[in-house]
PyMOL Python script that loads the backbone (N, CA, C, O; Angstrom):
from pymol import cmd

cmd.read_pdbstr("""\
ATOM      1  N   UNK A   1     201.368  78.486  85.368  1.00  0.00           N
ATOM      2  CA  UNK A   1     200.528  79.437  84.633  1.00  0.00           C
ATOM      3  C   UNK A   1     199.986  80.492  85.613  1.00  0.00           C
ATOM      4  O   UNK A   1     199.076  80.014  86.291  1.00  0.00           O
ATOM      5  N   UNK A   2     200.281  81.884  85.926  1.00  0.00           N
ATOM      6  CA  UNK A   2     199.743  82.265  86.672  1.00  0.00           C
ATOM      7  C   UNK A   2     198.248  82.768  86.058  1.00  0.00           C
ATOM      8  O   UNK A   2     198.057  82.537  84.864  1.00  0.00           O
ATOM      9  N   UNK A   3     196.972  83.581  86.974  1.00  0.00           N
ATOM     10  CA  UNK A   3     195.666  84.086  86.176  1.00  0.00           C
ATOM     11  C   UNK A   3     196.111  85.342  86.038  1.00  0.00           C
ATOM     12  O   UNK A   3     195.358  85.994  86.761  1.00  0.00           O
ATOM     13  N   UNK A   4     197.012  86.200  85.461  1.00  0.00           N
ATOM     14  CA  UNK A   4     196.886  87.170  84.737  1.00  0.00           C
ATOM     15  C   UNK A   4     197.663  86.897  84.141  1.00  0.00           C
ATOM     16  O   UNK A   4     198.397  87.881  84.229  1.00  0.00           O
ATOM     17  N   UNK A   5     198.316  85.955  83.267  1.00  0.00           N
ATOM     18  CA  UNK A   5     198.870  85.831  82.094  1.00  0.00           C
ATOM     19  C   UNK A   5     197.602  85.170  81.305  1.00  0.00           C
ATOM     20  O   UNK A   5     197.136  85.528  80.224  1.00  0.00           O
ATOM     21  N   UNK A   6     197.317  84.457  81.873  1.00  0.00           N
ATOM     22  CA  UNK A   6     196.260  83.659  81.340  1.00  0.00           C
ATOM     23  C   UNK A   6     194.910  84.475  80.956  1.00  0.00           C
ATOM     24  O   UNK A   6     194.074  83.967  80.210  1.00  0.00           O
ATOM     25  N   UNK A   7     194.755  85.717  81.487  1.00  0.00           N
ATOM     26  CA  UNK A   7     193.890  86.514  81.318  1.00  0.00           C
ATOM     27  C   UNK A   7     194.269  87.577  79.918  1.00  0.00           C
ATOM     28  O   UNK A   7     193.450  88.105  79.166  1.00  0.00           O
ATOM     29  N   UNK A   8     195.479  87.657  79.879  1.00  0.00           N
ATOM     30  CA  UNK A   8     196.666  88.408  78.750  1.00  0.00           C
ATOM     31  C   UNK A   8     196.042  87.369  77.347  1.00  0.00           C
ATOM     32  O   UNK A   8     195.469  87.908  76.400  1.00  0.00           O
ATOM     33  N   UNK A   9     196.260  85.845  77.410  1.00  0.00           N
ATOM     34  CA  UNK A   9     196.439  85.159  76.523  1.00  0.00           C
ATOM     35  C   UNK A   9     195.015  85.190  75.979  1.00  0.00           C
ATOM     36  O   UNK A   9     194.869  85.277  74.760  1.00  0.00           O
ATOM     37  N   UNK A  10     193.687  85.111  76.982  1.00  0.00           N
ATOM     38  CA  UNK A  10     192.914  85.210  76.577  1.00  0.00           C
ATOM     39  C   UNK A  10     192.170  86.187  75.846  1.00  0.00           C
ATOM     40  O   UNK A  10     191.406  85.985  74.902  1.00  0.00           O
ATOM     41  N   UNK A  11     192.611  87.726  76.619  1.00  0.00           N
ATOM     42  CA  UNK A  11     192.364  88.852  75.464  1.00  0.00           C
ATOM     43  C   UNK A  11     192.520  89.013  74.198  1.00  0.00           C
ATOM     44  O   UNK A  11     191.869  89.614  73.344  1.00  0.00           O
ATOM     45  N   UNK A  12     193.716  88.240  74.177  1.00  0.00           N
ATOM     46  CA  UNK A  12     194.549  88.229  73.154  1.00  0.00           C
ATOM     47  C   UNK A  12     193.923  87.459  72.389  1.00  0.00           C
ATOM     48  O   UNK A  12     193.689  87.839  71.242  1.00  0.00           O
ATOM     49  N   UNK A  13     193.537  86.308  72.792  1.00  0.00           N
ATOM     50  CA  UNK A  13     192.612  85.298  71.609  1.00  0.00           C
ATOM     51  C   UNK A  13     191.425  85.768  71.274  1.00  0.00           C
ATOM     52  O   UNK A  13     190.871  85.429  70.228  1.00  0.00           O
ATOM     53  N   UNK A  14     190.901  86.611  72.138  1.00  0.00           N
ATOM     54  CA  UNK A  14     189.555  86.812  71.931  1.00  0.00           C
ATOM     55  C   UNK A  14     189.353  88.175  70.970  1.00  0.00           C
ATOM     56  O   UNK A  14     188.258  88.447  70.477  1.00  0.00           O
ATOM     57  N   UNK A  15     190.710  89.101  70.744  1.00  0.00           N
ATOM     58  CA  UNK A  15     190.773  90.066  69.851  1.00  0.00           C
ATOM     59  C   UNK A  15     191.031  89.341  68.372  1.00  0.00           C
ATOM     60  O   UNK A  15     190.248  89.724  67.503  1.00  0.00           O
ATOM     61  N   UNK A  16     191.765  88.603  68.067  1.00  0.00           N
ATOM     62  CA  UNK A  16     192.550  87.882  67.319  1.00  0.00           C
ATOM     63  C   UNK A  16     190.789  87.209  66.664  1.00  0.00           C
ATOM     64  O   UNK A  16     190.363  87.602  65.579  1.00  0.00           O
ATOM     65  N   UNK A  17     190.176  86.437  67.332  1.00  0.00           N
ATOM     66  CA  UNK A  17     189.309  85.960  67.032  1.00  0.00           C
ATOM     67  C   UNK A  17     188.010  86.810  66.293  1.00  0.00           C
ATOM     68  O   UNK A  17     187.259  86.253  65.493  1.00  0.00           O
ATOM     69  N   UNK A  18     187.883  88.131  66.659  1.00  0.00           N
ATOM     70  CA  UNK A  18     187.211  89.293  66.742  1.00  0.00           C
ATOM     71  C   UNK A  18     187.448  89.742  65.534  1.00  0.00           C
ATOM     72  O   UNK A  18     186.458  89.910  64.821  1.00  0.00           O
ATOM     73  N   UNK A  19     188.743  90.045  64.994  1.00  0.00           N
ATOM     74  CA  UNK A  19     189.216  90.383  63.946  1.00  0.00           C
ATOM     75  C   UNK A  19     189.185  89.830  62.885  1.00  0.00           C
ATOM     76  O   UNK A  19     189.200  90.515  61.863  1.00  0.00           O
ATOM     77  N   UNK A  20     189.117  88.008  62.798  1.00  0.00           N
ATOM     78  CA  UNK A  20     189.117  86.866  61.978  1.00  0.00           C
ATOM     79  C   UNK A  20     187.276  86.811  61.724  1.00  0.00           C
ATOM     80  O   UNK A  20     186.768  86.354  60.700  1.00  0.00           O
ATOM     81  N   UNK A  21     186.558  87.328  62.788  1.00  0.00           N
ATOM     82  CA  UNK A  21     185.387  87.716  62.156  1.00  0.00           C
ATOM     83  C   UNK A  21     184.470  88.343  61.136  1.00  0.00           C
ATOM     84  O   UNK A  21     183.507  88.110  60.405  1.00  0.00           O
ATOM     85  N   UNK A  22     185.422  89.377  61.551  1.00  0.00           N
ATOM     86  CA  UNK A  22     185.303  90.932  60.734  1.00  0.00           C
ATOM     87  C   UNK A  22     185.806  90.883  59.326  1.00  0.00           C
ATOM     88  O   UNK A  22     185.139  91.167  58.331  1.00  0.00           O
ATOM     89  N   UNK A  23     186.958  90.521  59.346  1.00  0.00           N
ATOM     90  CA  UNK A  23     187.906  89.991  58.079  1.00  0.00           C
ATOM     91  C   UNK A  23     187.164  88.636  56.734  1.00  0.00           C
ATOM     92  O   UNK A  23     187.352  88.573  55.519  1.00  0.00           O
ATOM     93  N   UNK A  24     186.238  87.653  57.759  1.00  0.00           N
ATOM     94  CA  UNK A  24     185.459  86.938  56.892  1.00  0.00           C
ATOM     95  C   UNK A  24     183.835  87.392  56.438  1.00  0.00           C
ATOM     96  O   UNK A  24     183.183  86.979  55.478  1.00  0.00           O
ATOM     97  N   UNK A  25     183.385  88.548  57.657  1.00  0.00           N
ATOM     98  CA  UNK A  25     182.140  89.156  56.875  1.00  0.00           C
ATOM     99  C   UNK A  25     182.248  89.895  55.294  1.00  0.00           C
ATOM    100  O   UNK A  25     181.495  89.896  54.320  1.00  0.00           O
ATOM    101  N   UNK A  26     183.423  90.438  55.550  1.00  0.00           N
ATOM    102  CA  UNK A  26     183.699  91.538  54.631  1.00  0.00           C
ATOM    103  C   UNK A  26     183.604  90.518  53.159  1.00  0.00           C
ATOM    104  O   UNK A  26     183.892  89.323  53.224  1.00  0.00           O
ATOM    105  N   UNK A  27     183.157  91.185  51.844  1.00  0.00           N
ATOM    106  CA  UNK A  27     183.327  90.011  50.655  1.00  0.00           C
ATOM    107  C   UNK A  27     184.621  90.242  50.045  1.00  0.00           C
ATOM    108  O   UNK A  27     184.930  91.370  49.661  1.00  0.00           O
ATOM    109  N   UNK A  28     185.398  89.248  49.931  1.00  0.00           N
ATOM    110  CA  UNK A  28     186.889  89.407  49.124  1.00  0.00           C
ATOM    111  C   UNK A  28     187.089  90.306  47.826  1.00  0.00           C
ATOM    112  O   UNK A  28     185.982  90.835  47.920  1.00  0.00           O
ATOM    113  N   UNK A  29     187.505  90.757  46.953  1.00  0.00           N
ATOM    114  CA  UNK A  29     188.353  91.519  45.811  1.00  0.00           C
ATOM    115  C   UNK A  29     187.236  90.299  44.990  1.00  0.00           C
ATOM    116  O   UNK A  29     186.162  90.486  44.417  1.00  0.00           O
ATOM    117  N   UNK A  30     188.017  89.047  45.230  1.00  0.00           N
ATOM    118  CA  UNK A  30     187.639  88.494  43.838  1.00  0.00           C
ATOM    119  C   UNK A  30     186.265  87.637  44.008  1.00  0.00           C
ATOM    120  O   UNK A  30     185.823  86.873  43.150  1.00  0.00           O
ATOM    121  N   UNK A  31     185.612  87.927  45.395  1.00  0.00           N
ATOM    122  CA  UNK A  31     184.205  87.526  45.466  1.00  0.00           C
ATOM    123  C   UNK A  31     183.455  88.591  44.538  1.00  0.00           C
ATOM    124  O   UNK A  31     182.674  88.303  43.632  1.00  0.00           O
ATOM    125  N   UNK A  32     183.973  90.329  45.074  1.00  0.00           N
ATOM    126  CA  UNK A  32     183.392  91.576  44.453  1.00  0.00           C
ATOM    127  C   UNK A  32     183.593  91.228  42.280  1.00  0.00           C
ATOM    128  O   UNK A  32     182.637  91.122  41.512  1.00  0.00           O
ATOM    129  N   UNK A  33     184.637  91.166  42.006  1.00  0.00           N
ATOM    130  CA  UNK A  33     185.001  90.794  40.862  1.00  0.00           C
ATOM    131  C   UNK A  33     183.725  90.076  40.071  1.00  0.00           C
ATOM    132  O   UNK A  33     183.144  90.490  39.067  1.00  0.00           O
ATOM    133  N   UNK A  34     183.431  88.670  40.965  1.00  0.00           N
ATOM    134  CA  UNK A  34     182.928  87.497  40.207  1.00  0.00           C
ATOM    135  C   UNK A  34     181.199  88.310  40.390  1.00  0.00           C
ATOM    136  O   UNK A  34     180.414  88.113  39.463  1.00  0.00           O
ATOM    137  N   UNK A  35     180.829  88.988  41.331  1.00  0.00           N
ATOM    138  CA  UNK A  35     179.503  90.113  41.206  1.00  0.00           C
ATOM    139  C   UNK A  35     179.341  90.780  40.083  1.00  0.00           C
ATOM    140  O   UNK A  35     178.250  91.028  39.570  1.00  0.00           O
ATOM    141  N   UNK A  36     180.538  91.131  39.612  1.00  0.00           N
ATOM    142  CA  UNK A  36     180.621  92.477  38.811  1.00  0.00           C
ATOM    143  C   UNK A  36     180.070  91.455  37.937  1.00  0.00           C
ATOM    144  O   UNK A  36     178.851  91.378  37.789  1.00  0.00           O
ATOM    145  N   UNK A  37     180.814  90.719  37.388  1.00  0.00           N
ATOM    146  CA  UNK A  37     180.961  89.961  36.466  1.00  0.00           C
ATOM    147  C   UNK A  37     179.805  89.223  36.059  1.00  0.00           C
ATOM    148  O   UNK A  37     179.487  89.242  34.869  1.00  0.00           O
ATOM    149  N   UNK A  38     179.126  88.565  36.904  1.00  0.00           N
ATOM    150  CA  UNK A  38     177.543  88.025  36.719  1.00  0.00           C
ATOM    151  C   UNK A  38     176.404  89.479  36.819  1.00  0.00           C
ATOM    152  O   UNK A  38     175.265  89.404  36.358  1.00  0.00           O
ATOM    153  N   UNK A  39     176.848  90.532  37.373  1.00  0.00           N
ATOM    154  CA  UNK A  39     175.649  91.795  36.547  1.00  0.00           C
ATOM    155  C   UNK A  39     175.825  92.133  35.412  1.00  0.00           C
ATOM    156  O   UNK A  39     174.917  92.546  34.690  1.00  0.00           O
ATOM    157  N   UNK A  40     177.463  91.972  34.933  1.00  0.00           N
ATOM    158  CA  UNK A  40     177.380  92.559  33.409  1.00  0.00           C
ATOM    159  C   UNK A  40     177.077  91.271  32.278  1.00  0.00           C
ATOM    160  O   UNK A  40     176.690  91.451  31.123  1.00  0.00           O
ATOM    161  N   UNK A  41     177.305  90.183  32.798  1.00  0.00           N
ATOM    162  CA  UNK A  41     176.392  89.107  31.806  1.00  0.00           C
ATOM    163  C   UNK A  41     175.171  89.406  31.825  1.00  0.00           C
ATOM    164  O   UNK A  41     174.576  89.672  30.781  1.00  0.00           O
ATOM    165  N   UNK A  42     174.682  89.414  32.811  1.00  0.00           N
ATOM    166  CA  UNK A  42     173.398  89.241  32.545  1.00  0.00           C
ATOM    167  C   UNK A  42     173.007  90.893  32.295  1.00  0.00           C
ATOM    168  O   UNK A  42     171.779  90.955  32.233  1.00  0.00           O
ATOM    169  N   UNK A  43     173.587  92.188  32.138  1.00  0.00           N
ATOM    170  CA  UNK A  43     173.046  93.133  31.662  1.00  0.00           C
ATOM    171  C   UNK A  43     173.268  92.762  30.218  1.00  0.00           C
ATOM    172  O   UNK A  43     172.349  93.137  29.490  1.00  0.00           O
ATOM    173  N   UNK A  44     174.264  92.112  29.607  1.00  0.00           N
ATOM    174  CA  UNK A  44     174.545  91.682  28.339  1.00  0.00           C
ATOM    175  C   UNK A  44     172.747  90.868  27.956  1.00  0.00           C
ATOM    176  O   UNK A  44     171.846  91.306  27.240  1.00  0.00           O
ATOM    177  N   UNK A  45     172.805  89.744  28.680  1.00  0.00           N
ATOM    178  CA  UNK A  45     171.510  88.968  28.050  1.00  0.00           C
ATOM    179  C   UNK A  45     170.174  90.024  27.953  1.00  0.00           C
ATOM    180  O   UNK A  45     169.280  90.220  27.129  1.00  0.00           O
ATOM    181  N   UNK A  46     170.521  90.531  29.141  1.00  0.00           N
ATOM    182  CA  UNK A  46     169.043  91.861  28.562  1.00  0.00           C
ATOM    183  C   UNK A  46     169.030  92.766  27.531  1.00  0.00           C
ATOM    184  O   UNK A  46     167.936  93.131  27.102  1.00  0.00           O
ATOM    185  N   UNK A  47     169.947  93.155  27.101  1.00  0.00           N
ATOM    186  CA  UNK A  47     170.197  93.685  25.754  1.00  0.00           C
ATOM    187  C   UNK A  47     170.041  93.315  24.384  1.00  0.00           C
ATOM    188  O   UNK A  47     169.730  93.957  23.381  1.00  0.00           O
ATOM    189  N   UNK A  48     170.361  92.012  24.608  1.00  0.00           N
ATOM    190  CA  UNK A  48     170.547  91.003  23.712  1.00  0.00           C
ATOM    191  C   UNK A  48     169.009  90.497  23.639  1.00  0.00           C
ATOM    192  O   UNK A  48     168.492  90.300  22.539  1.00  0.00           O
ATOM    193  N   UNK A  49     168.516  90.356  24.473  1.00  0.00           N
ATOM    194  CA  UNK A  49     166.926  89.764  24.347  1.00  0.00           C
ATOM    195  C   UNK A  49     166.236  91.516  23.438  1.00  0.00           C
ATOM    196  O   UNK A  49     165.761  91.710  22.319  1.00  0.00           O
ATOM    197  N   UNK A  50     166.525  92.465  24.635  1.00  0.00           N
ATOM    198  CA  UNK A  50     165.722  93.828  23.875  1.00  0.00           C
ATOM    199  C   UNK A  50     165.966  93.864  22.391  1.00  0.00           C
ATOM    200  O   UNK A  50     165.089  94.274  21.630  1.00  0.00           O
ATOM    201  N   UNK A  51     167.703  93.242  21.753  1.00  0.00           N
ATOM    202  CA  UNK A  51     167.748  93.239  20.655  1.00  0.00           C
ATOM    203  C   UNK A  51     166.716  92.688  19.290  1.00  0.00           C
ATOM    204  O   UNK A  51     166.151  93.054  18.259  1.00  0.00           O
ATOM    205  N   UNK A  52     167.062  91.170  20.471  1.00  0.00           N
ATOM    206  CA  UNK A  52     165.358  90.229  19.825  1.00  0.00           C
ATOM    207  C   UNK A  52     164.207  90.725  19.136  1.00  0.00           C
ATOM    208  O   UNK A  52     163.798  90.649  17.978  1.00  0.00           O
ATOM    209  N   UNK A  53     163.644  91.472  20.623  1.00  0.00           N
ATOM    210  CA  UNK A  53     162.474  92.123  20.907  1.00  0.00           C
ATOM    211  C   UNK A  53     162.455  92.990  19.524  1.00  0.00           C
ATOM    212  O   UNK A  53     161.768  92.727  18.537  1.00  0.00           O
ATOM    213  N   UNK A  54     163.246  93.944  19.652  1.00  0.00           N
ATOM    214  CA  UNK A  54     162.976  95.257  18.216  1.00  0.00           C
ATOM    215  C   UNK A  54     163.175  94.231  16.815  1.00  0.00           C
ATOM    216  O   UNK A  54     162.461  94.343  15.818  1.00  0.00           O
ATOM    217  N   UNK A  55     164.104  93.386  16.929  1.00  0.00           N
ATOM    218  CA  UNK A  55     164.026  92.391  15.318  1.00  0.00           C
ATOM    219  C   UNK A  55     162.656  92.355  14.944  1.00  0.00           C
ATOM    220  O   UNK A  55     161.947  92.777  14.031  1.00  0.00           O
ATOM    221  N   UNK A  56     162.490  91.322  16.581  1.00  0.00           N
ATOM    222  CA  UNK A  56     160.718  90.757  16.094  1.00  0.00           C
ATOM    223  C   UNK A  56     160.137  92.008  15.559  1.00  0.00           C
ATOM    224  O   UNK A  56     159.841  92.056  14.365  1.00  0.00           O
ATOM    225  N   UNK A  57     159.956  92.974  16.298  1.00  0.00           N
ATOM    226  CA  UNK A  57     158.331  93.869  16.143  1.00  0.00           C
ATOM    227  C   UNK A  57     158.782  94.530  14.848  1.00  0.00           C
ATOM    228  O   UNK A  57     157.853  95.143  14.322  1.00  0.00           O
ATOM    229  N   UNK A  58     160.153  94.602  14.046  1.00  0.00           N
ATOM    230  CA  UNK A  58     160.491  95.208  12.774  1.00  0.00           C
ATOM    231  C   UNK A  58     159.689  94.147  11.830  1.00  0.00           C
ATOM    232  O   UNK A  58     158.712  94.171  11.082  1.00  0.00           O
ATOM    233  N   UNK A  59     160.753  93.105  12.335  1.00  0.00           N
ATOM    234  CA  UNK A  59     159.810  91.920  10.947  1.00  0.00           C
ATOM    235  C   UNK A  59     158.407  92.177  11.065  1.00  0.00           C
ATOM    236  O   UNK A  59     157.887  92.622  10.042  1.00  0.00           O
ATOM    237  N   UNK A  60     157.419  91.951  12.388  1.00  0.00           N
ATOM    238  CA  UNK A  60     156.593  92.089  12.344  1.00  0.00           C
ATOM    239  C   UNK A  60     156.013  93.211  11.368  1.00  0.00           C
ATOM    240  O   UNK A  60     155.386  92.898  10.357  1.00  0.00           O
ATOM    241  N   UNK A  61     156.320  94.865  11.816  1.00  0.00           N
ATOM    242  CA  UNK A  61     155.913  95.433  10.966  1.00  0.00           C
ATOM    243  C   UNK A  61     156.321  95.680   9.391  1.00  0.00           C
ATOM    244  O   UNK A  61     155.645  96.320   8.587  1.00  0.00           O
ATOM    245  N   UNK A  62     157.618  95.011   9.120  1.00  0.00           N
ATOM    246  CA  UNK A  62     157.897  95.081   7.506  1.00  0.00           C
ATOM    247  C   UNK A  62     156.373  93.554   7.069  1.00  0.00           C
ATOM    248  O   UNK A  62     155.790  93.364   6.001  1.00  0.00           O
ATOM    249  N   UNK A  63     156.288  93.122   7.838  1.00  0.00           N
ATOM    250  CA  UNK A  63     155.362  91.592   7.329  1.00  0.00           C
ATOM    251  C   UNK A  63     153.782  92.363   7.282  1.00  0.00           C
ATOM    252  O   UNK A  63     153.020  91.769   6.519  1.00  0.00           O
ATOM    253  N   UNK A  64     153.237  93.450   7.897  1.00  0.00           N
ATOM    254  CA  UNK A  64     152.541  93.897   7.676  1.00  0.00           C
ATOM    255  C   UNK A  64     152.461  95.044   6.819  1.00  0.00           C
ATOM    256  O   UNK A  64     151.433  95.104   6.145  1.00  0.00           O
ATOM    257  N   UNK A  65     153.243  95.912   6.691  1.00  0.00           N
ATOM    258  CA  UNK A  65     153.414  97.028   5.445  1.00  0.00           C
ATOM    259  C   UNK A  65     153.411  95.625   4.276  1.00  0.00           C
ATOM    260  O   UNK A  65     152.289  95.160   4.078  1.00  0.00           O
ATOM    261  N   UNK A  66     154.182  95.181   3.774  1.00  0.00           N
ATOM    262  CA  UNK A  66     154.105  93.729   2.929  1.00  0.00           C
ATOM    263  C   UNK A  66     152.794  93.343   2.708  1.00  0.00           C
ATOM    264  O   UNK A  66     152.647  92.725   1.654  1.00  0.00           O
ATOM    265  N   UNK A  67     151.812  93.509   3.358  1.00  0.00           N
ATOM    266  CA  UNK A  67     150.574  92.489   3.161  1.00  0.00           C
ATOM    267  C   UNK A  67     149.364  93.554   3.161  1.00  0.00           C
ATOM    268  O   UNK A  67     148.157  93.389   2.986  1.00  0.00           O
ATOM    269  N   UNK A  68     149.951  94.438   3.361  1.00  0.00           N
ATOM    270  CA  UNK A  68     149.028  95.989   3.383  1.00  0.00           C
ATOM    271  C   UNK A  68     149.205  96.642   1.756  1.00  0.00           C
ATOM    272  O   UNK A  68     148.295  97.117   1.076  1.00  0.00           O
ATOM    273  N   UNK A  69     150.819  96.491   1.329  1.00  0.00           N
ATOM    274  CA  UNK A  69     150.792  96.611  -0.298  1.00  0.00           C
ATOM    275  C   UNK A  69     150.206  95.559  -1.204  1.00  0.00           C
ATOM    276  O   UNK A  69     150.032  95.903  -2.373  1.00  0.00           O
ATOM    277  N   UNK A  70     149.926  94.528  -0.910  1.00  0.00           N
ATOM    278  CA  UNK A  70     149.495  93.168  -1.590  1.00  0.00           C
ATOM    279  C   UNK A  70     148.149  93.503  -1.690  1.00  0.00           C
ATOM    280  O   UNK A  70     147.524  93.214  -2.710  1.00  0.00           O
ATOM    281  N   UNK A  71     147.408  94.319  -0.364  1.00  0.00           N
ATOM    282  CA  UNK A  71     145.868  94.445  -0.531  1.00  0.00           C
ATOM    283  C   UNK A  71     145.685  95.792  -0.948  1.00  0.00           C
ATOM    284  O   UNK A  71     145.820  96.534   0.024  1.00  0.00           O
ATOM    285  N   UNK A  72     145.415  96.454  -2.065  1.00  0.00           N
ATOM    286  CA  UNK A  72     145.115  97.255  -2.330  1.00  0.00           C
ATOM    287  C   UNK A  72     143.998  98.320  -1.872  1.00  0.00           C
ATOM    288  O   UNK A  72     144.086  99.544  -1.963  1.00  0.00           O
ATOM    289  N   UNK A  73     142.940  97.576  -1.363  1.00  0.00           N
ATOM    290  CA  UNK A  73     141.728  98.305  -0.384  1.00  0.00           C
ATOM    291  C   UNK A  73     142.621  98.078   1.236  1.00  0.00           C
ATOM    292  O   UNK A  73     141.849  97.585   2.059  1.00  0.00           O
ATOM    293  N   UNK A  74     143.238  98.190   1.488  1.00  0.00           N
ATOM    294  CA  UNK A  74     144.231  98.268   3.017  1.00  0.00           C
ATOM    295  C   UNK A  74     145.157  99.648   3.126  1.00  0.00           C
ATOM    296  O   UNK A  74     145.401 100.336   4.116  1.00  0.00           O
ATOM    297  N   UNK A  75     145.540  99.783   1.874  1.00  0.00           N
ATOM    298  CA  UNK A  75     146.205 101.459   1.922  1.00  0.00           C
ATOM    299  C   UNK A  75     145.408 102.264   2.003  1.00  0.00           C
ATOM    300  O   UNK A  75     145.731 103.451   2.045  1.00  0.00           O
TER     301      UNK A  75
END
""", "prot")
cmd.dss("prot")
cmd.show_as("cartoon", "prot")
cmd.util.cbc("prot")
cmd.orient("prot")
């Protein structure tokens, strides 16, 4: 193999390696979908927790209102 052919092959291989590195650095479509699903699941959990907190606050308010109604001097 002459030196010029070896240089062409080496250059071609280095270009292929660089393209492979760039492709590996970018997240795949499946990775992006997985990230989005995780974010939506987390958001759903936050909304659900907010609902639980609101329900708890409402129940606390109802309890306080019931106590105020039961004790006439608190009105």
